[in-house]
A tleap script that builds the chain and sets N, CA, C and O, in Angstrom:
source leaprc.protein.ff14SB
mol = sequence {
  NMET ARG PHE LEU LEU LYS ALA VAL LEU ASP
  THR GLU ARG ALA ASN HIE LEU ALA ARG THR
  GLY ASN LEU GLY SER VAL ILE LYS GLN ILE
  VAL ASP GLU GLN LYS PRO GLU ALA ALA TYR
  PHE THR ASP ASP HIE GLY LYS ARG THR ALA
  LEU VAL ILE LEU ASP MET LYS ASP VAL SER
  GLN VAL PRO ALA LEU ALA GLU PRO TRP PHE
  LEU ALA LEU ASN ALA HIE ILE GLU PHE HIE
  PRO LEU MET VAL ALA ALA ASP LEU GLU LYS
  ALA GLY PRO GLY ILE GLU LYS ALA ALA LYS
  THR TYR GLY GLN TYR ILE THR LYS ALA ALA
  CALA
}
set mol.1.N position { 1.038 -1.208 0.029 }
set mol.1.CA position { 0.159 0.021 -0.046 }
set mol.1.C position { 0.835 1.265 -0.074 }
set mol.1.O position { 1.780 1.417 0.699 }
set mol.2.N position { 0.517 2.143 -0.811 }
set mol.2.CA position { 1.315 3.381 -0.909 }
set mol.2.C position { 0.922 4.304 0.219 }
set mol.2.O position { -0.234 4.445 0.618 }
set mol.3.N position { 2.122 5.001 0.759 }
set mol.3.CA position { 1.889 5.825 1.905 }
set mol.3.C position { 2.851 7.144 1.542 }
set mol.3.O position { 3.833 7.043 0.805 }
set mol.4.N position { 2.487 8.223 2.079 }
set mol.4.CA position { 3.250 9.494 2.255 }
set mol.4.C position { 3.858 9.446 3.638 }
set mol.4.O position { 3.144 9.403 4.640 }
set mol.5.N position { 5.097 9.453 3.688 }
set mol.5.CA position { 5.823 9.804 4.976 }
set mol.5.C position { 6.213 11.276 4.801 }
set mol.5.O position { 6.842 11.728 3.844 }
set mol.6.N position { 5.700 12.041 5.977 }
set mol.6.CA position { 6.017 13.427 5.943 }
set mol.6.C position { 7.041 13.665 7.120 }
set mol.6.O position { 6.782 13.502 8.312 }
set mol.7.N position { 8.124 14.036 6.644 }
set mol.7.CA position { 9.136 14.234 7.983 }
set mol.7.C position { 9.310 15.805 8.099 }
set mol.7.O position { 9.669 16.441 7.108 }
set mol.8.N position { 9.082 16.371 9.186 }
set mol.8.CA position { 9.244 17.760 9.135 }
set mol.8.C position { 10.517 17.778 10.182 }
set mol.8.O position { 10.418 17.230 11.279 }
set mol.9.N position { 11.551 18.354 9.822 }
set mol.9.CA position { 12.952 18.219 10.358 }
set mol.9.C position { 12.938 19.344 11.390 }
set mol.9.O position { 12.453 20.445 11.128 }
set mol.10.N position { 13.553 18.999 12.726 }
set mol.10.CA position { 13.753 19.845 13.629 }
set mol.10.C position { 14.846 20.938 13.129 }
set mol.10.O position { 15.917 20.608 12.619 }
set mol.11.N position { 14.481 22.148 13.319 }
set mol.11.CA position { 15.248 23.263 12.706 }
set mol.11.C position { 16.833 23.325 13.405 }
set mol.11.O position { 17.876 23.507 12.777 }
set mol.12.N position { 16.705 23.135 14.771 }
set mol.12.CA position { 18.108 23.109 15.395 }
set mol.12.C position { 18.944 22.071 14.999 }
set mol.12.O position { 20.141 22.307 14.837 }
set mol.13.N position { 18.463 20.881 14.808 }
set mol.13.CA position { 19.225 19.720 14.462 }
set mol.13.C position { 19.577 19.768 12.910 }
set mol.13.O position { 20.664 19.324 12.540 }
set mol.14.N position { 18.761 20.247 12.088 }
set mol.14.CA position { 19.018 20.460 10.614 }
set mol.14.C position { 20.161 21.466 10.532 }
set mol.14.O position { 21.201 21.278 9.901 }
set mol.15.N position { 19.841 22.611 11.274 }
set mol.15.CA position { 20.957 23.745 11.082 }
set mol.15.C position { 22.319 23.402 11.622 }
set mol.15.O position { 23.314 23.952 11.151 }
set mol.16.N position { 22.401 22.564 12.538 }
set mol.16.CA position { 23.722 21.994 12.965 }
set mol.16.C position { 24.274 21.132 11.952 }
set mol.16.O position { 25.482 21.203 11.727 }
set mol.17.N position { 23.488 20.261 11.258 }
set mol.17.CA position { 24.005 19.303 10.238 }
set mol.17.C position { 24.344 20.058 9.014 }
set mol.17.O position { 25.279 19.723 8.287 }
set mol.18.N position { 23.525 21.153 8.769 }
set mol.18.CA position { 23.838 22.024 7.475 }
set mol.18.C position { 25.286 22.828 7.770 }
set mol.18.O position { 26.055 23.044 6.833 }
set mol.19.N position { 25.536 23.168 8.862 }
set mol.19.CA position { 26.675 24.002 9.195 }
set mol.19.C position { 27.942 23.185 9.096 }
set mol.19.O position { 29.035 23.585 8.695 }
set mol.20.N position { 27.628 21.990 9.519 }
set mol.20.CA position { 28.882 20.876 9.517 }
set mol.20.C position { 28.863 20.136 8.165 }
set mol.20.O position { 29.611 19.173 7.996 }
set mol.21.N position { 27.974 20.589 7.133 }
set mol.21.CA position { 28.059 19.963 5.902 }
set mol.21.C position { 27.547 18.637 5.802 }
set mol.21.O position { 27.908 17.928 4.863 }
set mol.22.N position { 26.749 18.220 6.661 }
set mol.22.CA position { 26.339 16.773 6.770 }
set mol.22.C position { 24.745 16.688 6.375 }
set mol.22.O position { 24.315 15.566 6.106 }
set mol.23.N position { 23.834 17.816 6.322 }
set mol.23.CA position { 22.653 17.527 6.277 }
set mol.23.C position { 22.180 16.874 4.856 }
set mol.23.O position { 21.243 16.076 4.888 }
set mol.24.N position { 22.707 17.141 3.802 }
set mol.24.CA position { 22.494 16.410 2.438 }
set mol.24.C position { 22.989 15.008 2.519 }
set mol.24.O position { 22.405 14.205 1.793 }
set mol.25.N position { 23.899 14.591 3.222 }
set mol.25.CA position { 24.521 13.313 3.157 }
set mol.25.C position { 23.551 12.540 4.054 }
set mol.25.O position { 23.153 11.450 3.643 }
set mol.26.N position { 23.162 12.964 5.153 }
set mol.26.CA position { 22.151 12.309 6.093 }
set mol.26.C position { 20.989 12.004 5.434 }
set mol.26.O position { 20.560 10.851 5.479 }
set mol.27.N position { 20.343 12.972 4.753 }
set mol.27.CA position { 19.038 12.874 4.139 }
set mol.27.C position { 19.150 11.783 3.017 }
set mol.27.O position { 18.270 10.956 2.779 }
set mol.28.N position { 20.367 11.891 2.350 }
set mol.28.CA position { 20.546 10.868 1.088 }
set mol.28.C position { 20.709 9.568 1.653 }
set mol.28.O position { 20.129 8.640 1.088 }
set mol.29.N position { 21.435 9.323 2.728 }
set mol.29.CA position { 21.482 7.878 3.340 }
set mol.29.C position { 20.118 7.273 3.650 }
set mol.29.O position { 19.805 6.121 3.348 }
set mol.30.N position { 19.300 8.184 4.305 }
set mol.30.CA position { 17.980 7.657 4.830 }
set mol.30.C position { 17.214 7.294 3.429 }
set mol.30.O position { 16.753 6.165 3.266 }
set mol.31.N position { 17.105 8.276 2.458 }
set mol.31.CA position { 16.311 8.009 1.178 }
set mol.31.C position { 16.768 6.827 0.550 }
set mol.31.O position { 16.006 5.946 0.153 }
set mol.32.N position { 18.138 6.790 0.444 }
set mol.32.CA position { 18.743 5.492 -0.310 }
set mol.32.C position { 18.330 4.315 0.322 }
set mol.32.O position { 17.952 3.352 -0.345 }
set mol.33.N position { 18.369 4.297 1.667 }
set mol.33.CA position { 18.147 3.103 2.302 }
set mol.33.C position { 16.648 2.716 2.337 }
set mol.33.O position { 16.344 1.538 2.528 }
set mol.34.N position { 15.716 3.649 2.163 }
set mol.34.CA position { 14.197 3.471 2.223 }
set mol.34.C position { 13.828 3.105 0.864 }
set mol.34.O position { 12.842 2.375 0.766 }
set mol.35.N position { 14.514 3.521 -0.379 }
set mol.35.CA position { 14.157 3.133 -1.663 }
set mol.35.C position { 12.764 3.547 -1.970 }
set mol.35.O position { 11.948 2.684 -2.295 }
set mol.36.N position { 12.406 4.875 -1.890 }
set mol.36.CA position { 10.985 5.370 -2.021 }
set mol.36.C position { 10.693 5.387 -3.580 }
set mol.36.O position { 11.599 5.451 -4.411 }
set mol.37.N position { 9.322 5.323 -3.908 }
set mol.37.CA position { 8.942 5.543 -5.160 }
set mol.37.C position { 9.296 7.085 -5.709 }
set mol.37.O position { 9.530 7.331 -6.892 }
set mol.38.N position { 9.294 8.042 -4.673 }
set mol.38.CA position { 9.573 9.406 -4.986 }
set mol.38.C position { 9.780 10.142 -3.722 }
set mol.38.O position { 9.130 9.843 -2.720 }
set mol.39.N position { 10.768 11.213 -3.723 }
set mol.39.CA position { 11.060 11.819 -2.535 }
set mol.39.C position { 11.172 13.408 -2.921 }
set mol.39.O position { 11.841 13.797 -3.878 }
set mol.40.N position { 10.524 14.168 -2.161 }
set mol.40.CA position { 10.331 15.560 -2.466 }
set mol.40.C position { 10.904 16.234 -1.226 }
set mol.40.O position { 10.873 15.640 -0.149 }
set mol.41.N position { 11.432 17.469 -1.340 }
set mol.41.CA position { 11.806 18.444 -0.187 }
set mol.41.C position { 11.340 19.734 -0.472 }
set mol.41.O position { 11.470 20.312 -1.551 }
set mol.42.N position { 10.674 20.258 0.757 }
set mol.42.CA position { 9.969 21.507 0.588 }
set mol.42.C position { 10.040 22.211 2.030 }
set mol.42.O position { 10.949 21.967 2.823 }
set mol.43.N position { 9.068 23.045 2.273 }
set mol.43.CA position { 8.906 23.620 3.505 }
set mol.43.C position { 7.551 23.263 4.085 }
set mol.43.O position { 6.648 23.025 3.282 }
set mol.44.N position { 7.285 23.193 5.485 }
set mol.44.CA position { 5.940 23.142 5.891 }
set mol.44.C position { 5.940 24.070 6.979 }
set mol.44.O position { 6.708 23.770 7.893 }
set mol.45.N position { 5.275 25.122 7.117 }
set mol.45.CA position { 5.241 26.187 8.096 }
set mol.45.C position { 6.521 26.512 8.465 }
set mol.45.O position { 6.853 26.441 9.648 }
set mol.46.N position { 7.417 26.923 7.453 }
set mol.46.CA position { 8.758 27.436 7.577 }
set mol.46.C position { 9.771 26.286 7.950 }
set mol.46.O position { 10.950 26.587 8.135 }
set mol.47.N position { 9.390 25.106 8.054 }
set mol.47.CA position { 10.449 24.065 8.437 }
set mol.47.C position { 10.832 23.276 7.392 }
set mol.47.O position { 10.022 23.098 6.483 }
set mol.48.N position { 12.028 22.712 7.341 }
set mol.48.CA position { 12.536 21.902 6.174 }
set mol.48.C position { 11.641 20.497 6.314 }
set mol.48.O position { 11.391 19.976 7.400 }
set mol.49.N position { 11.229 20.010 5.098 }
set mol.49.CA position { 10.263 18.862 5.220 }
set mol.49.C position { 10.499 18.127 4.046 }
set mol.49.O position { 10.662 18.695 2.966 }
set mol.50.N position { 10.530 16.855 4.180 }
set mol.50.CA position { 10.752 15.699 3.214 }
set mol.50.C position { 9.403 15.078 3.174 }
set mol.50.O position { 8.832 14.742 4.212 }
set mol.51.N position { 8.810 14.898 1.830 }
set mol.51.CA position { 7.699 14.247 1.460 }
set mol.51.C position { 8.155 13.034 0.646 }
set mol.51.O position { 8.740 13.230 -0.419 }
set mol.52.N position { 7.906 11.698 1.117 }
set mol.52.CA position { 8.506 10.475 0.695 }
set mol.52.C position { 7.337 9.543 0.492 }
set mol.52.O position { 6.504 9.289 1.362 }
set mol.53.N position { 7.347 9.021 -0.817 }
set mol.53.CA position { 6.296 8.165 -1.282 }
set mol.53.C position { 6.801 6.802 -1.205 }
set mol.53.O position { 7.718 6.498 -1.968 }
set mol.54.N position { 6.296 5.860 -0.327 }
set mol.54.CA position { 6.649 4.690 -0.021 }
set mol.54.C position { 5.655 3.596 -0.326 }
set mol.54.O position { 4.465 3.870 -0.176 }
set mol.55.N position { 5.997 2.396 -0.734 }
set mol.55.CA position { 5.060 1.226 -0.689 }
set mol.55.C position { 5.372 0.288 0.329 }
set mol.55.O position { 6.414 -0.364 0.399 }
set mol.56.N position { 4.332 0.252 1.180 }
set mol.56.CA position { 4.493 -0.684 2.455 }
set mol.56.C position { 3.711 -1.752 2.119 }
set mol.56.O position { 2.650 -1.695 1.498 }
set mol.57.N position { 4.380 -2.952 2.639 }
set mol.57.CA position { 3.553 -4.303 2.516 }
set mol.57.C position { 2.792 -4.349 3.811 }
set mol.57.O position { 1.660 -4.831 3.818 }
set mol.58.N position { 3.293 -3.921 4.808 }
set mol.58.CA position { 2.746 -4.391 6.198 }
set mol.58.C position { 2.954 -3.107 7.167 }
set mol.58.O position { 3.946 -2.392 7.028 }
set mol.59.N position { 2.050 -2.869 8.074 }
set mol.59.CA position { 2.248 -1.789 9.085 }
set mol.59.C position { 3.417 -2.030 9.936 }
set mol.59.O position { 3.929 -1.075 10.521 }
set mol.60.N position { 3.894 -3.229 10.063 }
set mol.60.CA position { 5.045 -3.314 10.877 }
set mol.60.C position { 6.390 -2.591 10.382 }
set mol.60.O position { 7.334 -2.362 11.139 }
set mol.61.N position { 6.368 -2.295 9.170 }
set mol.61.CA position { 7.408 -1.480 8.583 }
set mol.61.C position { 7.511 -0.065 9.087 }
set mol.61.O position { 8.499 0.603 8.782 }
set mol.62.N position { 6.597 0.414 9.806 }
set mol.62.CA position { 6.450 1.889 10.147 }
set mol.62.C position { 7.758 2.210 11.018 }
set mol.62.O position { 8.533 3.142 10.802 }
set mol.63.N position { 7.839 1.402 11.890 }
set mol.63.CA position { 9.103 1.905 12.909 }
set mol.63.C position { 10.501 1.988 11.979 }
set mol.63.O position { 11.275 2.943 12.053 }
set mol.64.N position { 10.659 1.076 11.276 }
set mol.64.CA position { 11.917 1.002 10.545 }
set mol.64.C position { 12.014 2.140 9.665 }
set mol.64.O position { 13.078 2.705 9.412 }
set mol.65.N position { 10.777 2.502 9.155 }
set mol.65.CA position { 10.966 3.846 8.197 }
set mol.65.C position { 11.047 5.129 8.990 }
set mol.65.O position { 11.662 6.109 8.570 }
set mol.66.N position { 10.409 5.099 10.154 }
set mol.66.CA position { 10.385 6.437 11.010 }
set mol.66.C position { 11.559 6.692 11.698 }
set mol.66.O position { 12.023 7.831 11.748 }
set mol.67.N position { 12.154 5.615 12.305 }
set mol.67.CA position { 13.227 5.881 13.199 }
set mol.67.C position { 14.303 6.482 12.573 }
set mol.67.O position { 14.747 7.448 13.194 }
set mol.68.N position { 14.905 6.188 11.450 }
set mol.68.CA position { 15.921 7.096 11.017 }
set mol.68.C position { 15.727 8.666 10.918 }
set mol.68.O position { 16.577 9.503 11.222 }
set mol.69.N position { 14.485 8.903 10.450 }
set mol.69.CA position { 14.233 10.466 10.594 }
set mol.69.C position { 14.080 10.781 12.109 }
set mol.69.O position { 14.535 11.868 12.465 }
set mol.70.N position { 13.622 10.148 12.863 }
set mol.70.CA position { 13.532 10.637 14.416 }
set mol.70.C position { 14.917 10.557 14.824 }
set mol.70.O position { 15.336 11.564 15.396 }
set mol.71.N position { 15.721 9.606 14.667 }
set mol.71.CA position { 17.128 9.469 15.424 }
set mol.71.C position { 17.991 10.540 14.773 }
set mol.71.O position { 18.458 11.412 15.506 }
set mol.72.N position { 18.250 10.560 13.461 }
set mol.72.CA position { 19.198 11.451 12.790 }
set mol.72.C position { 18.830 12.932 12.811 }
set mol.72.O position { 19.676 13.813 12.967 }
set mol.73.N position { 17.394 13.188 12.629 }
set mol.73.CA position { 17.010 14.764 12.545 }
set mol.73.C position { 16.043 15.136 13.260 }
set mol.73.O position { 15.441 16.164 12.949 }
set mol.74.N position { 15.652 14.356 14.433 }
set mol.74.CA position { 14.592 14.756 15.466 }
set mol.74.C position { 13.360 15.262 14.738 }
set mol.74.O position { 12.778 16.281 15.108 }
set mol.75.N position { 12.940 14.483 13.617 }
set mol.75.CA position { 11.850 14.939 12.845 }
set mol.75.C position { 10.428 14.643 13.479 }
set mol.75.O position { 10.224 13.670 14.205 }
set mol.76.N position { 9.645 15.400 13.200 }
set mol.76.CA position { 8.082 15.165 13.371 }
set mol.76.C position { 7.640 14.249 12.285 }
set mol.76.O position { 7.841 14.607 11.125 }
set mol.77.N position { 7.040 13.069 12.533 }
set mol.77.CA position { 6.682 12.129 11.386 }
set mol.77.C position { 5.019 12.034 11.387 }
set mol.77.O position { 4.256 12.113 12.350 }
set mol.78.N position { 4.733 11.845 10.036 }
set mol.78.CA position { 3.281 11.525 9.807 }
set mol.78.C position { 3.330 10.811 8.745 }
set mol.78.O position { 4.115 11.113 7.846 }
set mol.79.N position { 2.524 9.760 8.649 }
set mol.79.CA position { 2.133 8.702 7.590 }
set mol.79.C position { 0.598 8.919 7.103 }
set mol.79.O position { -0.376 9.036 7.847 }
set mol.80.N position { 0.602 8.944 5.804 }
set mol.80.CA position { -0.598 9.139 5.200 }
set mol.80.C position { -0.884 8.020 4.077 }
set mol.80.O position { -0.090 7.847 3.152 }
set mol.81.N position { -2.036 7.291 4.211 }
set mol.81.CA position { -2.089 6.512 2.978 }
set mol.81.C position { -2.499 7.278 1.768 }
set mol.81.O position { -3.080 8.358 1.876 }
set mol.82.N position { -2.201 6.727 0.589 }
set mol.82.CA position { -2.316 7.366 -0.739 }
set mol.82.C position { -3.150 6.537 -1.599 }
set mol.82.O position { -3.149 5.312 -1.472 }
set mol.83.N position { -3.978 7.237 -2.613 }
set mol.83.CA position { -4.605 6.569 -3.554 }
set mol.83.C position { -4.316 6.910 -4.901 }
set mol.83.O position { -4.059 8.104 -5.056 }
set mol.84.N position { -4.284 6.215 -5.902 }
set mol.84.CA position { -4.166 6.520 -7.284 }
set mol.84.C position { -5.648 6.395 -7.929 }
set mol.84.O position { -6.499 5.720 -7.350 }
set mol.85.N position { -5.899 6.982 -8.997 }
set mol.85.CA position { -7.130 7.073 -9.445 }
set mol.85.C position { -7.977 5.544 -9.518 }
set mol.85.O position { -9.165 5.380 -9.238 }
set mol.86.N position { -7.177 4.684 -9.894 }
set mol.86.CA position { -7.821 3.220 -9.854 }
set mol.86.C position { -8.380 2.826 -8.395 }
set mol.86.O position { -9.383 2.141 -8.200 }
set mol.87.N position { -7.490 3.423 -7.338 }
set mol.87.CA position { -8.022 3.093 -5.943 }
set mol.87.C position { -9.306 3.830 -5.586 }
set mol.87.O position { -10.227 3.365 -4.915 }
set mol.88.N position { -9.243 5.003 -6.110 }
set mol.88.CA position { -10.379 5.890 -5.886 }
set mol.88.C position { -11.587 5.338 -6.557 }
set mol.88.O position { -12.679 5.367 -5.987 }
set mol.89.N position { -11.426 4.815 -7.793 }
set mol.89.CA position { -12.521 4.220 -8.397 }
set mol.89.C position { -13.204 2.914 -7.566 }
set mol.89.O position { -14.412 2.779 -7.370 }
set mol.90.N position { -12.136 1.980 -7.122 }
set mol.90.CA position { -12.656 0.932 -6.399 }
set mol.90.C position { -13.501 1.498 -5.110 }
set mol.90.O position { -14.417 0.805 -4.666 }
set mol.91.N position { -13.210 2.658 -4.566 }
set mol.91.CA position { -13.846 3.144 -3.307 }
set mol.91.C position { -15.173 3.571 -3.540 }
set mol.91.O position { -15.964 3.696 -2.606 }
set mol.92.N position { -15.496 3.818 -4.786 }
set mol.92.CA position { -16.785 4.447 -5.259 }
set mol.92.C position { -17.958 3.865 -4.488 }
set mol.92.O position { -18.627 4.622 -3.784 }
set mol.93.N position { -18.262 2.537 -4.572 }
set mol.93.CA position { -19.489 2.042 -3.821 }
set mol.93.C position { -19.451 2.446 -2.225 }
set mol.93.O position { -20.432 2.871 -1.615 }
set mol.94.N position { -18.284 2.260 -1.718 }
set mol.94.CA position { -18.275 2.841 -0.094 }
set mol.94.C position { -18.636 4.261 -0.052 }
set mol.94.O position { -19.384 4.691 0.826 }
set mol.95.N position { -18.138 5.001 -0.962 }
set mol.95.CA position { -18.342 6.538 -0.911 }
set mol.95.C position { -20.036 6.695 -1.020 }
set mol.95.O position { -20.738 7.407 -0.301 }
set mol.96.N position { -20.457 5.862 -2.079 }
set mol.96.CA position { -21.959 6.049 -2.484 }
set mol.96.C position { -22.857 5.534 -1.272 }
set mol.96.O position { -23.966 6.015 -1.039 }
set mol.97.N position { -22.331 4.602 -0.590 }
set mol.97.CA position { -23.175 4.057 0.621 }
set mol.97.C position { -23.059 4.940 1.577 }
set mol.97.O position { -24.106 5.166 2.183 }
set mol.98.N position { -22.046 5.565 1.941 }
set mol.98.CA position { -21.950 6.586 3.017 }
set mol.98.C position { -22.560 8.076 2.738 }
set mol.98.O position { -22.870 8.890 3.607 }
set mol.99.N position { -22.657 8.237 1.371 }
set mol.99.CA position { -23.363 9.432 0.855 }
set mol.99.C position { -24.983 9.119 1.149 }
set mol.99.O position { -25.658 9.976 1.720 }
set mol.100.N position { -25.489 8.018 0.786 }
set mol.100.CA position { -26.814 7.631 1.044 }
set mol.100.C position { -27.268 7.453 2.587 }
set mol.100.O position { -28.427 7.706 2.916 }
set mol.101.N position { -26.383 7.043 3.440 }
set mol.101.CA position { -26.498 6.831 4.741 }
set mol.101.C position { -26.564 8.306 5.508 }
set mol.101.O position { -27.494 8.715 6.202 }
set mol.102.N position { -25.393 8.952 5.211 }
set mol.102.CA position { -25.066 10.277 5.925 }
set mol.102.C position { -25.253 11.544 5.391 }
set mol.102.O position { -25.092 12.577 6.042 }
set mol.103.N position { -25.663 11.486 3.966 }
set mol.103.CA position { -25.816 12.675 3.183 }
set mol.103.C position { -27.046 13.459 3.481 }
set mol.103.O position { -27.267 14.585 3.036 }
set mol.104.N position { -27.929 12.696 4.367 }
set mol.104.CA position { -29.212 13.482 4.754 }
set mol.104.C position { -28.869 14.410 5.824 }
set mol.104.O position { -29.662 15.338 5.982 }
set mol.105.N position { -27.858 14.356 6.587 }
set mol.105.CA position { -27.435 15.198 7.477 }
set mol.105.C position { -26.874 16.537 6.981 }
set mol.105.O position { -26.525 17.382 7.805 }
set mol.106.N position { -26.789 16.728 5.837 }
set mol.106.CA position { -26.443 18.142 5.533 }
set mol.106.C position { -27.519 19.147 5.624 }
set mol.106.O position { -28.660 18.959 5.203 }
set mol.107.N position { -27.123 20.163 6.161 }
set mol.107.CA position { -28.255 21.205 6.330 }
set mol.107.C position { -28.369 22.101 5.046 }
set mol.107.O position { -27.540 21.987 4.144 }
set mol.108.N position { -29.329 22.926 4.983 }
set mol.108.CA position { -29.394 23.699 3.861 }
set mol.108.C position { -28.208 24.925 3.998 }
set mol.108.O position { -27.589 25.369 3.031 }
set mol.109.N position { -28.066 25.284 5.130 }
set mol.109.CA position { -27.006 26.193 5.387 }
set mol.109.C position { -25.606 25.782 5.042 }
set mol.109.O position { -24.781 26.645 4.740 }
set mol.110.N position { -25.277 24.438 5.072 }
set mol.110.CA position { -24.093 23.941 4.761 }
set mol.110.C position { -23.788 23.601 3.208 }
set mol.110.O position { -22.682 23.667 2.670 }
set mol.111.N position { -24.966 23.238 2.629 }
set mol.111.CA position { -25.213 23.002 1.307 }
set mol.111.C position { -24.655 23.892 0.350 }
set mol.111.O position { -24.855 23.712 -0.852 }
savepdb mol mol.pdb
quit
């Protein structure tokens, strides 16, 4: 199952690694080890952030994927399941059932 691992790096730790010339090599080592489908780097609320797309076979992989970010970069970690269009299409019947069951609760003000 495809997941987004979002790692928001601790500024103090990342700054220290940047000053010593090690930030890029630490991130590269983690990403190379994890072999993601894709990895992107951006900011989130002004903090260095990695967005890593991973294919996980089992939830037991979470610690092995999260710990390098925790230990090396003191990162805040989030995991989010991802869907491609085909997955969303398969979800259609469940969405329709929920809409029929719970759609009645929408008020005119919210619609």
